[in-house]
C-alpha positions as CSV (number, residue, x, y, z in Angstrom):
1,M,45.8,53.9,-94.6
2,W,45.5,50.4,-95.8
3,I,46.9,48.2,-98.7
4,L,45.1,45.8,-100.9
5,A,47.4,42.8,-101.3
6,L,46.8,40.1,-103.8
7,D,48.4,36.6,-103.4
8,V,48.0,34.7,-106.7
9,G,49.2,31.1,-106.3
10,T,48.9,28.0,-108.4
11,S,45.9,26.8,-106.5
12,S,44.1,30.0,-105.3
13,V,44.0,33.8,-105.1
14,R,43.6,35.8,-101.9
15,A,42.8,39.4,-101.7
16,I,43.6,40.8,-98.2
17,G,43.7,44.2,-96.6
18,Y,46.8,45.2,-94.5
19,D,47.1,48.3,-92.4
20,E,50.3,50.5,-92.3
21,S,51.7,48.3,-89.5
22,G,51.7,45.3,-91.8
23,R,48.9,43.6,-90.0
24,P,45.7,42.2,-91.7
25,V,42.7,44.5,-91.5
26,P,40.0,42.4,-89.6
27,G,37.4,41.0,-91.9
28,V,38.9,42.4,-95.1
29,G,39.8,39.4,-97.2
30,A,38.5,36.9,-99.8
31,R,39.8,33.7,-101.4
32,T,39.0,31.9,-104.6
33,A,40.4,28.4,-105.4
34,W,41.3,26.8,-108.7
35,E,43.2,23.8,-110.0
36,P,45.6,23.4,-112.8
37,V,44.8,21.1,-115.7
38,A,47.3,18.2,-115.6
39,T,47.8,16.0,-118.6
40,A,49.5,12.6,-119.0
41,D,52.3,14.0,-121.0
42,G,53.4,16.3,-118.1
43,G,51.4,19.3,-118.9
44,A,50.2,21.7,-116.1
45,E,48.3,24.7,-117.3
46,L,45.8,27.3,-116.0
47,D,43.3,29.4,-118.0
48,A,44.4,33.0,-118.0
49,E,40.9,34.4,-118.2
50,V,39.6,32.1,-115.4
51,L,42.4,33.4,-113.2
52,V,41.6,37.0,-114.1
53,A,37.9,36.5,-113.3
54,A,38.7,34.8,-110.0
55,T,41.1,37.5,-109.0
56,A,38.5,40.2,-109.8
57,S,35.9,38.3,-107.8
58,A,38.2,38.2,-104.8
59,I,38.8,41.9,-105.2
60,D,35.0,42.5,-105.4
61,R,34.4,40.8,-102.1
62,C,37.4,42.4,-100.4
63,L,36.3,45.9,-101.4
64,A,32.8,45.3,-100.3
65,V,33.9,45.2,-96.7
66,A,36.8,47.5,-96.9
67,P,37.2,50.8,-94.9
68,G,37.3,53.0,-98.0
69,P,39.8,53.0,-100.9
70,P,43.2,51.5,-100.4
71,A,46.4,53.6,-100.7
72,A,47.9,51.1,-103.1
73,V,47.6,47.6,-104.6
74,G,50.4,45.1,-104.3
75,A,50.6,41.6,-105.7
76,S,52.5,38.4,-105.0
77,V,52.2,36.1,-108.0
78,F,53.6,32.6,-108.7
79,W,56.9,32.6,-110.4
80,H,57.9,30.9,-113.7
81,S,54.6,30.9,-115.6
82,L,54.6,31.4,-119.4
83,L,51.8,32.8,-121.5
84,G,51.8,33.8,-125.1
85,L,49.8,36.8,-126.3
86,D,48.9,37.7,-129.9
87,A,49.2,41.2,-131.5
88,E,46.0,42.3,-129.8
89,R,47.3,41.0,-126.5
90,R,44.9,38.1,-126.2
91,P,46.1,34.8,-124.9
92,V,47.1,32.2,-127.5
93,T,48.3,29.6,-124.9
94,G,47.3,28.6,-121.5
95,V,49.3,29.7,-118.5
96,I,52.1,27.1,-118.5
97,T,53.1,26.7,-114.9
98,W,56.4,25.7,-113.2
99,A,55.1,22.2,-112.8
100,D,54.8,21.6,-116.5
101,T,57.5,19.1,-117.6
102,R,56.7,18.7,-121.3
103,S,59.9,20.5,-122.2
104,A,62.2,18.1,-120.3
105,S,63.7,16.5,-123.4
106,T,64.1,20.0,-125.0
107,A,66.0,21.2,-121.9
108,A,68.4,18.2,-122.3
109,R,69.1,19.2,-125.9
110,L,69.6,22.8,-124.9
111,R,72.1,21.7,-122.3
112,S,74.1,19.8,-125.0
113,R,74.7,23.0,-127.1
114,L,74.8,25.7,-124.4
115,D,77.3,26.2,-121.6
116,E,75.0,25.6,-118.7
117,T,77.5,26.6,-116.1
118,A,77.8,30.0,-117.7
119,V,74.1,30.3,-118.2
120,H,73.5,29.5,-114.5
121,A,76.2,32.1,-113.5
122,R,74.5,34.9,-115.6
123,T,70.8,34.1,-115.2
124,G,70.7,32.4,-111.9
125,A,68.8,29.5,-113.5
126,P,69.8,26.1,-114.8
127,I,68.4,24.9,-118.1
128,H,65.3,23.2,-116.9
129,P,61.6,22.9,-117.9
130,T,60.7,25.3,-115.1
131,F,62.2,28.3,-117.0
132,F,61.4,30.1,-120.2
133,P,64.2,28.9,-122.4
134,A,63.1,25.2,-122.4
135,K,59.4,26.1,-122.6
136,L,59.9,28.6,-125.5
137,T,62.1,26.2,-127.5
138,W,59.7,23.4,-126.9
139,L,56.8,25.5,-128.2
140,R,58.8,26.6,-131.2
141,E,59.6,23.0,-132.1
142,T,56.2,21.5,-131.4
143,H,53.8,24.3,-132.2
144,P,55.6,26.6,-134.7
145,A,52.5,28.4,-136.0
146,L,51.4,29.2,-132.4
147,F,55.0,30.3,-131.5
148,E,55.0,32.8,-134.4
149,R,51.5,34.0,-133.6
150,A,52.6,35.0,-130.1
151,A,53.7,38.7,-130.4
152,T,54.5,38.8,-126.6
153,W,55.7,36.2,-124.1
154,C,55.0,37.0,-120.5
155,G,53.9,35.5,-117.2
156,F,50.5,35.6,-115.5
157,A,51.6,38.5,-113.3
158,E,52.2,40.7,-116.3
159,Y,48.9,39.6,-118.0
160,L,46.9,40.4,-114.8
161,L,48.4,43.9,-114.6
162,L,47.7,44.4,-118.3
163,R,44.0,43.3,-118.0
164,L,43.4,45.4,-114.9
165,T,45.3,48.5,-115.7
166,G,46.0,48.4,-119.5
167,R,49.8,48.5,-118.8
168,L,52.2,45.7,-119.7
169,Q,55.4,45.6,-117.6
170,A,57.4,43.1,-115.6
171,S,58.9,43.7,-112.2
172,V,62.6,43.0,-111.8
173,S,61.4,40.2,-109.4
174,M,59.2,38.4,-111.9
175,A,61.7,38.8,-114.7
176,S,64.4,37.3,-112.5
177,G,62.6,34.0,-112.4
178,T,62.3,33.5,-116.1
179,G,65.8,32.2,-116.9
180,L,66.2,35.0,-119.4
181,L,67.4,37.8,-117.1
182,D,71.1,38.8,-116.7
183,Q,71.1,39.1,-112.9
184,A,74.1,41.5,-112.8
185,T,72.4,44.1,-115.1
186,A,68.7,43.3,-114.5
187,S,68.2,43.3,-118.2
188,W,67.2,40.6,-120.7
189,D,70.1,38.3,-121.5
190,T,71.1,38.6,-125.2
191,E,72.5,35.1,-125.5
192,M,69.4,33.3,-124.0
193,L,67.1,35.4,-126.1
194,A,69.0,34.2,-129.2
195,A,68.8,30.6,-128.0
196,C,65.0,31.0,-127.8
197,S,64.8,32.7,-131.2
198,I,63.1,35.8,-129.8
199,G,64.1,39.4,-129.4
200,P,63.5,41.7,-126.4
201,E,60.5,43.3,-128.2
202,R,58.6,40.0,-127.6
203,L,59.0,40.4,-123.8
204,P,57.5,43.0,-121.4
205,P,59.6,46.0,-120.5
206,I,61.2,45.6,-117.0
207,D,60.0,48.3,-114.7
208,D,59.3,48.3,-110.9
209,A,57.4,51.6,-111.0
210,P,53.8,51.4,-109.9
211,V,51.1,52.0,-112.6
212,S,49.5,55.3,-111.6
213,S,47.4,55.9,-114.7
214,G,44.4,54.2,-113.3
215,L,42.3,51.2,-114.3
216,D,41.6,49.8,-117.7
217,P,38.1,51.1,-118.8
218,S,36.7,47.6,-118.5
219,F,37.3,47.7,-114.7
220,R,37.0,51.4,-114.0
221,S,33.2,51.4,-113.5
222,R,33.4,48.1,-111.5
223,W,35.9,49.6,-109.0
224,P,35.6,53.3,-108.8
225,S,37.4,53.4,-105.5
226,L,40.5,52.0,-107.3
227,A,40.4,54.4,-110.3
228,V,43.4,56.5,-109.2
229,V,45.1,54.0,-106.8
230,P,48.7,53.0,-107.8
231,W,49.2,49.3,-108.7
232,L,52.6,47.7,-108.2
233,P,53.6,45.1,-110.8
234,G,53.5,41.6,-109.4
235,A,56.5,40.4,-107.5
236,G,57.6,36.7,-107.2
237,D,55.7,34.8,-104.5
238,G,59.0,33.4,-103.0
239,A,60.4,36.9,-102.6
240,C,57.2,38.2,-101.1
241,S,57.1,35.2,-98.7
242,N,60.6,36.0,-97.4
243,L,59.5,39.6,-96.8
244,G,56.3,38.6,-95.2
245,L,58.2,36.3,-92.7
246,D,60.6,39.2,-91.9
247,C,63.4,37.1,-93.5
248,D,64.9,40.0,-95.5
249,T,68.4,39.8,-94.1
250,P,71.2,37.2,-94.4
251,D,70.7,36.0,-90.8
252,R,67.2,34.6,-91.5
253,V,66.5,31.7,-93.8
254,A,62.9,31.2,-94.9
255,L,61.5,27.7,-95.3
256,N,58.1,27.4,-97.0
257,I,56.1,24.3,-97.6
258,G,53.0,24.8,-99.6
259,T,52.1,23.0,-102.8
260,S,55.8,22.8,-103.4
261,A,58.6,23.8,-101.0
262,A,61.6,26.1,-100.9
263,L,64.4,27.5,-98.8
264,R,65.4,31.1,-99.5
265,L,67.9,33.8,-98.4
266,V,67.7,37.5,-99.1
267,T,71.2,39.1,-99.6
268,P,72.3,42.5,-100.9
269,A,75.1,41.1,-103.2
270,P,75.6,37.4,-103.5
271,G,78.8,35.8,-104.7
272,A,78.8,32.7,-107.0
273,T,75.6,30.7,-106.6
274,P,76.4,27.1,-105.8
275,W,75.1,24.5,-108.3
276,G,71.7,23.2,-107.1
277,L,70.5,26.6,-106.1
278,W,69.0,29.5,-108.1
279,H,69.5,33.2,-107.9
280,Y,66.6,35.6,-108.4
281,R,65.7,39.1,-107.3
282,V,63.4,40.7,-104.7
283,D,63.7,44.1,-106.5
284,G,66.4,46.3,-108.0
285,R,68.6,46.2,-104.9
286,R,68.0,42.9,-103.2
287,H,68.9,39.4,-104.4
288,L,67.3,36.1,-103.4
289,V,69.2,32.9,-103.4
290,G,67.7,29.5,-102.6
291,G,66.3,26.2,-103.9
292,A,62.8,25.0,-104.6
293,T,61.5,21.5,-104.8
294,S,58.6,20.5,-106.9
295,E,57.3,18.5,-104.0
296,G,55.5,19.6,-100.9
297,G,51.8,19.6,-100.1
298,N,51.1,18.1,-103.6
299,V,52.7,14.8,-102.3
300,L,50.3,14.7,-99.4
301,A,47.4,15.6,-101.7
302,W,48.4,12.8,-104.1
303,A,48.7,10.3,-101.2
304,R,45.3,11.1,-100.0
305,R,43.8,10.4,-103.4
306,A,45.9,7.3,-104.2
307,L,46.5,5.4,-100.9
308,A,44.3,3.8,-98.3
309,L,44.7,6.5,-95.7
310,P,42.3,7.6,-92.9
311,A,39.9,10.3,-94.2
312,D,39.8,12.2,-90.9
313,A,42.8,14.6,-90.6
314,N,43.3,13.9,-86.9
315,E,43.2,10.2,-87.4
316,L,45.7,10.5,-90.3
317,E,48.0,12.6,-88.1
318,R,48.0,9.9,-85.4
319,A,48.6,7.2,-88.0
320,L,51.5,9.1,-89.5
321,D,53.0,9.8,-86.0
322,S,52.7,6.1,-85.1
323,V,55.3,5.2,-87.8
324,P,58.8,5.5,-86.3
325,A,61.3,7.7,-88.1
326,D,62.6,5.7,-91.0
327,G,60.9,2.7,-89.4
328,H,59.1,1.5,-92.5
329,G,61.8,-0.1,-94.5
330,L,61.1,2.1,-97.5
331,T,63.1,4.5,-99.6
332,A,61.3,7.2,-101.6
333,L,62.0,9.6,-104.4
334,P,59.0,12.0,-104.2
335,F,59.3,13.4,-107.8
336,L,55.6,13.4,-108.7
337,A,56.2,16.6,-110.7
338,G,59.8,16.2,-111.8
339,E,62.8,17.5,-109.9
340,R,63.9,21.1,-109.4
341,S,66.5,21.7,-106.7
342,P,69.0,20.4,-106.2
343,G,69.4,18.0,-109.1
344,W,67.3,19.8,-111.7
345,R,66.1,16.7,-113.5
346,G,62.7,17.6,-115.0
347,D,62.4,14.1,-116.3
348,A,62.7,12.5,-112.9
349,R,59.7,10.5,-111.6
350,A,58.7,9.2,-108.2
351,A,59.7,5.8,-106.9
352,V,59.3,3.9,-103.6
353,T,61.3,0.8,-103.0
354,G,60.9,-1.8,-100.2
355,I,57.2,-2.2,-100.4
356,G,55.9,-5.6,-99.1
357,L,52.6,-7.3,-98.4
358,S,52.5,-5.8,-94.9
359,T,53.3,-2.2,-96.0
360,T,50.6,0.2,-95.0
361,G,49.3,3.5,-96.5
362,P,50.6,5.6,-93.6
363,E,54.1,4.0,-93.9
364,I,54.2,4.9,-97.6
365,L,53.0,8.4,-96.8
366,R,55.7,8.8,-94.1
367,A,58.4,7.6,-96.5
368,L,57.3,10.1,-99.1
369,L,57.1,13.0,-96.6
370,E,60.6,12.0,-95.3
371,G,61.7,11.9,-98.9
372,V,60.6,15.5,-99.4
373,A,62.4,16.5,-96.2
374,F,65.6,14.8,-97.4
375,R,65.5,16.8,-100.6
376,L,65.1,20.0,-98.5
377,A,68.0,19.0,-96.4
378,E,70.1,18.7,-99.6
379,V,69.1,22.2,-100.5
380,Y,69.8,23.6,-97.0
381,A,73.3,22.0,-97.1
382,R,74.1,24.2,-100.1
383,L,72.4,27.4,-98.8
384,R,73.7,27.2,-95.3
385,P,77.2,28.5,-96.0
386,L,75.8,31.6,-97.7
387,A,73.8,32.6,-94.6
388,A,75.2,34.6,-91.7
389,P,76.7,32.6,-88.8
390,G,74.1,31.7,-86.2
391,H,71.2,32.4,-88.6
392,A,67.6,31.4,-87.8
393,V,65.4,29.2,-89.9
394,I,61.8,30.5,-90.1
395,A,59.1,28.1,-91.5
396,S,55.6,28.7,-92.8
397,G,53.2,27.2,-95.3
398,G,49.8,25.6,-95.4
399,A,51.3,22.1,-95.7
400,L,52.9,22.3,-92.3
401,H,49.8,23.6,-90.4
402,G,47.9,20.9,-88.7
403,S,50.7,18.3,-89.0
404,R,53.1,18.5,-86.1
405,A,54.4,15.1,-87.4
406,W,55.5,16.5,-90.7
407,S,56.9,19.6,-89.2
408,Q,59.1,17.5,-86.9
409,I,60.2,15.3,-89.8
410,V,61.5,18.4,-91.6
411,V,63.2,19.7,-88.5
412,D,64.9,16.4,-87.8
413,A,66.0,16.1,-91.4
414,L,67.5,19.6,-91.5
415,G,69.2,19.0,-88.1
416,V,68.7,22.6,-86.8
417,P,66.0,24.3,-84.8
418,V,63.2,25.8,-86.9
419,E,60.7,28.4,-85.8
420,V,57.3,27.5,-87.3
421,R,55.0,30.4,-87.9
422,E,51.2,30.0,-87.8
423,S,50.5,32.5,-90.5
424,T,49.7,31.1,-93.9
425,E,49.7,34.6,-95.5
426,A,53.4,35.4,-95.7
427,S,53.3,36.1,-99.4
428,S,50.4,38.6,-99.3
429,R,52.0,40.3,-96.3
430,G,55.2,40.6,-98.3
431,A,53.3,42.2,-101.2
432,A,51.7,44.7,-98.7
433,L,55.2,45.5,-97.3
434,L,56.5,46.2,-100.9
435,A,53.5,48.5,-101.5
436,L,54.0,50.3,-98.2
437,A,57.7,50.8,-99.1
438,G,56.7,52.1,-102.5
439,L,54.6,54.7,-100.8
440,G,57.5,55.8,-98.6
441,A,55.9,54.5,-95.4
442,P,58.1,53.5,-92.5
443,A,59.0,49.8,-92.3
444,P,56.6,48.0,-89.9
445,A,57.8,46.2,-86.9
446,P,58.4,42.4,-87.4
447,E,55.7,40.0,-86.6
448,G,55.7,37.9,-83.4
449,T,57.6,34.7,-83.1
450,G,56.2,31.2,-83.7
451,Q,56.8,27.9,-82.1
452,L,60.4,26.7,-82.0
453,L,60.9,23.0,-82.8
454,R,64.2,21.4,-82.1
455,P,65.7,18.4,-83.8
456,D,66.0,15.1,-82.0
457,P,69.6,13.9,-82.3
458,H,68.7,10.3,-82.7
459,R,66.2,10.9,-85.4
460,S,68.6,13.2,-87.2
461,D,71.2,10.5,-87.2
462,L,68.6,8.0,-88.6
463,Y,67.7,10.5,-91.3
464,A,71.3,11.2,-92.2
465,R,71.7,7.5,-93.0
466,A,68.4,7.4,-94.8
467,R,69.5,10.4,-97.0
468,E,72.5,8.3,-98.1
469,R,70.1,5.5,-99.0
470,Q,68.0,7.9,-101.0
471,A,71.1,9.2,-102.8
472,R,71.9,5.7,-103.9
473,L,68.4,5.1,-105.2
474,Y,68.5,8.5,-106.9
475,G,71.7,7.4,-108.7
476,S,70.1,4.2,-109.8
477,V,66.7,5.5,-110.9
478,V,67.3,9.1,-112.0
479,G,71.0,8.9,-112.8
480,P,73.5,11.8,-113.4
481,R,72.3,15.0,-115.1
482,G,72.5,14.8,-118.8
483,S,71.9,11.1,-119.0
């Protein structure tokens, strides 16, 4: 028995085979990359049909080398995307991603007329451009004809399931990341729907049940081996990443640094969620509490494009490592795509102070990466009290691989030991584990351990002071929420 797991991210899709022990099937995998279209006004969109075609292509290549038909198909899909469909269920918008900040001013106006504390307590989400309320209100105000034309509002996970199987439904996990779900009841929140001027009929039904009615006719002849295979509705990539790292209990905090970054904790029944964090779902019985920054590998990618940095990866690593911890005289706010946790300022922008004629590209890069680590440390300070005493921190993500220097920066900023896993496929493994559980298969044994990095006390002290300096710059440049 094997599972076909899809990992649909904001920059690529992977189709990977996993056996019943939760391990990759050798040679059964394919990847296709893409890139969001970014605009000067803060837009960040993907083309829904391009993503469907790329996902189908990855499935083609995976099935071509697979050992027969899979027992089920599971999917991890990026959270917080918004897509409008017309009455014929055709896209009328692009896939508006979490990185889109065009609704920042709309979010500020919503905060002025809604009780954000109550909204956060019910939905687990602040009022922010990441989530549906700000995006939908912005679309209604700026594109009213398009807003009315959209008979259904969903995310890409739901659209992918619709195109491949003909069934439109949202998992509890995906619905929980919209800012429209009442987390206590796992149903659409009446007050937030009213604030967005939509009814529940314009959203997908919430249902975790696998689609067992087979493929849509347009794909049935293409994949006859999948004709009667159950498809699970897509789950949030962050939830799947926790499961894939075996961080599914309160004694294990997951840290992921990919394009963006996040710290997350699975818990059966959370209490009040501290401000700065969000509260989503893994499924109908497990909750997920954490914080996500809009910064991660995208900061490194931007620096490579914009700064005079060594082109060779090993040379860049040596240059980065040669700059002492906070030894550059710089203070950085790394908000290239606005801010999510912990301040939730979608209108925030990046800033670096202290630059002089002698400042080098590697010094600016180190300051920016330290700035990302300081924001993660702020998130961890809020999440840490919710975790079990003596909990472990498990890290993964493509941005950490190949850069021991950045990994150590993060560890020193957090001030706790961190186990760094080599695997870059935590989300797809989590999707496979959800599919195996849906089939009633026994839970696989945890994966092996990674490399344990310990903080250096001296560097941690330096970074604690640097975080205070960053906080002062934040107050001057970004200002308090609502300003």
